[in-house]
C-alpha positions in Angstrom: 0.0 0.0 0.0 2.8 2.4 0.9 4.6 1.6 -2.4 1.4 2.3 -4.4 0.8 5.6 -2.7 4.5 6.6 -3.2 4.3 5.7 -6.8 1.5 8.3 -7.2 3.1 11.1 -5.3 6.9 10.6 -5.4 7.7 11.3 -9.0 11.0 13.1 -9.0 14.3 13.1 -7.1 13.2 16.2 -5.2 10.1 14.3 -4.0 12.3 11.3 -3.0 14.7 13.5 -1.0 11.7 15.0 0.9 10.5 11.5 1.8 14.0 10.5 3.0 14.2 13.7 5.1 10.8 12.9 6.6 11.9 9.4 7.5 15.1 10.8 9.0 13.0 13.1 11.1 10.8 10.2 12.4 14.1 8.3 13.0 15.5 11.2 15.0 12.4 11.2 17.2 12.9 7.5 17.7 16.5 8.1 18.7 15.6 10.8 21.2 12.9 8.6 22.7 15.6 6.4 24.2 17.6 9.0 26.3 14.2 10.6 27.2 13.1 7.3 28.9 16.5 7.0 30.6 16.0 10.4 32.2 12.2 10.5 32.7 11.2 6.9 32.9 9.5 4.4 30.5 6.8 5.8 28.1 3.6 3.9 29.0 2.3 3.5 25.5 5.6 2.1 24.1 6.3 -1.7 24.2 7.4 -3.0 27.5 11.1 -2.6 28.3 13.4 -5.5 29.2 16.9 -6.0 30.6 20.2 -6.8 29.0 23.6 -6.8 30.7 21.9 -5.7 33.9 20.6 -2.5 32.3 17.2 -1.4 31.1 16.6 -2.0 27.4 14.0 0.5 26.3 11.6 0.3 23.3 11.6 3.2 21.0 9.2 5.1 18.8 9.9 2.5 16.1 7.9 0.0 18.1 9.2 -3.3 19.4 12.5 -3.7 21.2 14.4 -5.2 18.2 13.3 -2.8 15.5 15.5 0.1 16.4 18.7 -1.7 15.8 17.7 -2.2 12.2 15.7 0.9 11.6 18.3 3.1 13.3 21.1 1.5 11.2 19.2 2.0 7.9 18.5 5.6 8.9 22.2 6.2 9.7 23.0 5.0 6.2 20.6 7.5 4.7 21.8 10.2 7.0 25.4 9.8 5.7 24.1 10.8 2.2 22.0 13.7 3.5 22.4 17.2 2.1 22.3 18.9 5.5 25.0 21.4 6.5 28.2 19.8 8.0 27.5 20.8 11.6 23.9 19.5 11.6 25.0 16.3 9.8 27.8 15.5 12.3 25.5 16.3 15.3 22.8 14.0 14.0 25.3 11.2 13.2 26.5 11.4 16.8 22.9 11.3 18.1 22.1 8.2 16.0 25.2 6.3 17.0 24.7 7.0 20.7 21.1 6.0 20.5 22.0 2.8 18.7 24.4 2.0 21.5 22.0 2.7 24.4 19.3 0.6 22.6 21.5 -2.4 23.7 20.7 -3.9 20.3 23.5 -6.2 19.0 22.2 -5.5 15.5 22.5 -1.8 16.1 26.2 -2.0 17.0 26.9 -4.1 13.9 24.9 -1.8 11.7 26.9 1.2 12.8 30.1 -0.3 11.4 28.4 -1.7 8.3 26.7 1.7 7.5 30.0 3.5 7.7 31.9 0.8 5.7 29.2 0.6 2.9 29.1 4.4 2.7 32.9 4.5 2.4 33.0 2.0 -0.4 30.1 3.2 -2.4 31.2 6.9 -2.1 34.7 5.8 -3.1 36.0 7.3 0.2 37.6 4.0 1.4 41.1 5.3 0.9 40.3 8.4 3.0 38.7 6.1 5.6 41.9 3.9 5.8 44.1 7.0 5.9 42.5 8.4 9.0 41.4 5.1 10.6 44.5 4.8 12.8 44.1 8.3 14.1 40.4 7.8 14.6 40.7 4.5 16.4 43.4 6.0 18.7 41.3 9.0 19.6 38.2 6.9 20.1 40.0 4.4 22.4 41.6 7.3 24.3 38.2 8.8 25.0 36.6 5.5 25.9 39.6 4.7 28.2 39.3 8.0 30.0 35.6 7.7 30.3 35.5 4.1 31.5 38.2 4.5 34.1 37.4 7.9 35.5 33.7 8.3 34.9 32.3 4.8 35.4 29.2 6.1 37.2 28.0 7.7 34.0 25.0 5.7 32.6 26.2 6.1 29.0 29.5 4.4 29.9 27.6 1.5 31.5 25.6 1.1 28.3 28.8 1.1 26.2 30.3 -1.6 28.3 27.0 -3.6 28.2 26.6 -3.5 24.4 30.3 -4.5 23.7 30.2 -7.3 26.4 26.9 -8.8 25.2 27.6 -8.4 21.4 31.3 -9.1 21.0 32.1 -10.7 24.4 34.6 -7.9 24.9 34.8 -6.2 28.3 36.3 -2.7 28.1 36.4 -2.4 31.8 34.7 -4.2 34.7 31.8 -2.1 36.0 29.5 -3.1 38.8 26.0 -3.8 37.7 26.9 -4.7 34.1 27.0 -8.4 33.2 27.0 -10.7 30.2 23.5 -12.3 30.1 22.9 -13.0 26.4 24.4 -14.7 23.4 27.1 -13.0 21.4 26.5 -12.0 17.8 28.2 -15.1 16.4 26.0 -17.3 18.4 22.9 -15.4 17.3 23.8 -15.8 13.7 23.7 -19.6 13.9 20.4 -19.5 15.8 18.8 -17.4 13.1 20.1 -19.4 10.2 19.4 -22.8 11.6 17.8 -23.1 15.0 14.8 -20.8 14.8 13.7 -21.8 11.2 13.8 -25.4 12.3 11.5 -24.6 15.2 8.9 -23.3 12.8 9.4 -26.3 10.5 9.0 -28.7 13.5 5.7 -26.9 14.3 4.1 -26.9 10.9 5.9 -29.7 8.9 6.6 -30.1 5.2 3.4 -28.3 4.2 4.8 -25.0 5.4 7.9 -25.4 3.1 5.9 -26.0 -0.1 2.7 -23.9 0.4 3.3 -21.7 3.4 1.1 -21.1 6.4 -0.1 -17.6 5.8 0.3 -15.2 8.8 1.0 -18.2 11.0 4.3 -18.7 9.3 5.4 -15.1 10.3 4.8 -15.7 14.0 5.4 -12.7 16.2 6.6 -10.6 13.3 3.0 -10.6 12.1 1.4 -10.4 15.5 0.7 -14.1 15.8 1.7 -16.2 18.8 3.9 -19.2 18.0 7.4 -20.0 16.7 9.2 -17.4 14.7 12.0 -17.9 12.2 13.8 -14.6 13.1 14.9 -14.7 9.4 13.1 -12.7 6.8 13.9 -15.2 4.0 12.4 -18.0 6.0 9.5 -15.7 6.9 8.7 -15.4 3.2 9.0 -19.2 2.8 6.8 -20.1 5.7 4.2 -17.4 4.9 3.7 -18.0 1.2 5.9 -20.9 0.1 8.7 -21.0 -2.5 6.9 -18.7 -5.0 6.6 -16.0 -2.3 10.3 -16.3 -1.5 11.5 -16.3 -5.2 9.2 -13.4 -6.1 10.6 -11.2 -3.4 14.2 -12.2 -4.2 13.4 -11.2 -7.8 12.2 -7.8 -6.7 15.4 -7.2 -4.7 17.7 -8.4 -7.6 15.7 -6.2 -10.0 16.2 -3.2 -7.7 20.0 -3.7 -7.6 20.1 -4.2 -11.4 18.2 -1.0 -12.0 20.4 1.0 -9.7 23.5 -0.3 -11.4 22.1 0.5 -14.8 21.2 4.0 -13.7 24.7 4.7 -12.3 26.4 3.4 -15.4 24.2 4.8 -18.2 22.3 7.8 -17.0 23.1 11.5 -16.9 22.9 12.4 -13.2 23.5 15.6 -11.3 25.6 15.4 -8.2 22.6 15.4 -5.9 20.8 12.7 -8.0 23.9 10.5 -8.0 24.1 11.0 -4.2 20.5 9.8 -3.8 21.0 6.8 -6.0 24.1 5.9 -4.0 22.0 6.3 -0.9 19.4 3.8 -2.3 22.2 1.4 -3.2 23.8 1.6 0.3 20.4 1.2 1.9 19.5 -1.9 -0.1 22.9 -3.5 0.6 22.5 -3.0 4.4 18.8 -4.0 4.1 19.7 -7.2 2.3 22.5 -8.1 4.8 20.0 -7.8 7.6 17.3 -9.9 6.0 18.6 -13.4 7.1 19.0 -12.3 10.7 15.8 -10.5 11.5 12.0 -11.1 11.1 9.4 -8.7 9.7 11.7 -6.5 7.6 9.4 -6.8 4.6 6.2 -6.4 6.5 6.6 -4.0 9.5 6.3 -0.4 8.2 8.8 1.1 10.7 11.6 -0.6 8.8 10.1 -1.6 5.4 8.5 1.7 4.4 11.6 3.2 2.8 12.4 -0.1 1.0 9.0 -0.1 -0.7 9.3 3.6 -1.5 12.6 3.0 -3.2 11.4 -0.1 -5.1 8.4 1.7 -6.5 10.5 4.8 -7.3 12.8 2.6 -9.3 9.9 0.9 -11.0 8.6 4.3 -12.1 12.0 5.0 -13.7 11.9 1.7 -15.5 8.3 2.1 -16.7 8.4 5.7 -17.8 11.8 6.3 -19.3 14.4 4.5 -21.3 18.0 4.3 -20.3 20.2 6.2 -21.0 18.3 9.4 -20.2 18.5 12.7 -18.3 16.4 12.9 -15.2 14.0 15.6 -14.1 14.9 17.1 -10.8 
């Protein structure tokens, strides 16, 4: 539905830039909802909070507890390509990164690194990244070292320790009240590739593999109680069978192919090329996250920009021939 509406109203790159900025504004509110709850307490109409590493793990404006790690990471990717002034852009990047850390989402920490890496490669700034990486790492570790050893009572420092300890099994410094109480990211990967999909298969049998189970196959990602694959590819399989899975993979491959053709054969302004690079980076990070999270294609807090981008690309393909010059 979102895609069809966007197809009618998002017709130019200027329209697409506006939609990206609107999504970033909503993402910023989601970011700010986390420190707000740390200061003023849990927001009653948000999802219930939980605990990780001995600290409170708050839900955000994005919805359930796990969605911010993905939505925040995808938003950070789009933010890196924004056309805001330098001061505002750096400020927002810092806010997004801090919020992803205090969300205590393992996916969030990984997506911070992936977002910056993908941006560096797509923007052909990898050499610059490598050139200053040693200096950046040194300064970062110096700041963390000073903060952890001299300001251990700061709540942000405790959250930094908790997310590194529970994601990478790396303790920056021992802090009272912070503990390892969940699987590391490497252990989570095997669970989402094998363990959780097998739980759904054991529940519904071979029928689910060939014909799907409708909303039952999506489990909690579609608001249904029962086993959940925690893997969007298996979500597609268990919901609608192989045809559903192959159809969606076809859409994703088509989107990548269209972007590559545009970058190679079309006459683009700097801003248009920047937006297309943002789409490509977004889709790469989105695709990487699909096997490790449920509901990415269904839940609007994360999928809305994916469908807007897909239908924008379909408009380009249907209305114009390549090569061509775009309207602004």
